[in-house]
Residue, then its C-alpha position, 0 to 999 in steps of 0.5 A: m940852456a940852463r946851468r946848475t952848480l953843485t958845491l961838494d966837499n973837497e974829498v967827495a969831489a976828488d972821489l967823484a972825479g976818480t983816478e985820472d977823472s975816470v968816474l967823471r968821464a963815466l958820468r959824462e957818458r951817462t948824462t945828456s947834460s954837460v958835466h964840468l968839475r972844477g975844484n969842489q964845484l960841479t956844473l951841469e949845463g942842459d935843459d932843466a929836465e936833463n939837469d934834473r936827471a944828471a943832478r939825481l945821478v950825482d946826488e946818488m953817487v955823492g950819497l954812496i961816497e959819503g956812505g963809505h963806498d969806493v966808487e969806480p966807473a962801473t958804479v955809475d952804470s949801477v946807479t943809473n940802472a937802479i934809478q931807471s928801475s926806481r930803486r935806491p942804489a944803496e939797496m943793491l950796493d950795500d947787499v954784501v953777498w961775500h967778503n974775503r980779504n980784498t974780494r967784496v961781492v955785491p949785486k951791481t944791477v937790479n936783476q942781480k939783486l933780484y937774483v941773490d934775493s931769490i937764491r936766499e928765498n927759494t930752493v931752486t933759482f934759474g938765472i938765464g941770460p947772456a954772458g957777463t951778467g954775473k950768473t955763475f959768479l954770484a951763485v958761487a959767491m952765495a954758495a961760499s957764503a952758505l958753506i962758511e956760515g954753516e947753512v950747508q955742508r958741501i958745495i957741488l958744482t956741475r956742468p954738462a960736458v957738451e960744447a960745440g958738438e964735442s963730447l968727453g971722448f974727443l978729448p985727450g988724457d984721463l978723465q980729470a984732464k977731459v973734464d977740466p976744460y969744461l969745469r975750469p970757469l967754476f974752479d976760477a970762480l971758487y979761487d976768486m972767493l976763497d984762499p987756494d989752500r982752503v979750496n984745495g983742502y975742501f976738495d981733498r975732504g969732499v966738501i967741494e965737488v966739481a964734476p960733469l953732470a953725468f956724475m949726478r945720476g942716481r944720487t940724492l944731494n942733501d945739505a948741499f948748495v948745488i950749481l948747474d952751470e951752462a944749463q942750456n946744453t942739457t937735454p930735457e931728460q938731463m934737466k929732469m934728472f938733475l932737478t930730481r937729485l934735490g935733497f933735504n936742506s939743499k939749494m939749487v941754482v941753474t944758470g945758462d944762456v939760451t942764445q948759446i946752445d951747443l946741442p945738435r939742432e934736433r935736440d931740445s934744450g932742457l933750459v928752454v923746456v923747463r921754463d914752460i914746465l916749472t913756471g909758477i911752481e912755488d919755491v922755484q924762481f926764474i930770473r932773466f938777465g939782459g944786456k943792461d946786466v952785463v958787468r964786463h967791458r962796456l963793449v960786451q953790452k954792445i956786442v950782446a945787443a947787436y947779436g940780439e938784434y941780429a937774431e930778431r932780424d934773422k928769425g925764419q931766414p935760411r942760413r947759407a954759406p957765402s958764395r965765393p967772390g966772382t964765382g957765384e959758388e957756395r963754399 
């Protein structure tokens, strides 16, 4: 077993350790070498190849700290992801999508960087992947930035009002009460980006509009940043209707997870079909996210991976309810 010792600046060493050694623990989890930090001396123990990989990770983390970045345990995942994709971590983490008071939004994975670049460069971007990959949050951040910079005159956020086989008619209350549960994630993202008073003022003046997808029919959306969320629950007809609302000087971002379709089994998902229809068309880009792009709790990555493996094993297998213990009867 080889040993390598790196001498760090005292302040850099403190930041690399993190609060209660949280960053150091993340480094240990992401390397096969043993990592020890005593004072400003960081020691790596492993074979030469393992130490080389660990030293590259540490060097990139040190570079971020020296460049003024606040590092946290999640930063280790971002740096690891960048290295594995032959990217410089600073290329992602220096790309500030949105900054407002204490909110600083940057891509944290390579695919997130590709996603925000696509939104900048293309008129229509599809972000497809599992929950927790930042699809909606980053799209709303890009929309807020475009509005504040004067690139668009309004933001329009929409979702299909279909979940778990229900429709608006099943819910109590007036129209606003009916749609709020479907649109709440979009409201939450907006309030994360902008001061509440400013958001409320935008709503009052119609600068920001949040509405069910059905409200888009018959409209032409000019000078707008339009986000369709949960697009896996659109039908092909609804997807076509939405995309043909595109007006001049507008951008559209469509997000969804094709593994969480709540439409009746006999209905095709518009998000699945549209990939076959529009792939290869200029100014339309598809970005696909995977489990490594999940930026929530690390356990969420494992859950997403487990469900993916189960889906592969379960392809073509009939689904039956479990039988009652001792009876052989199905529930």
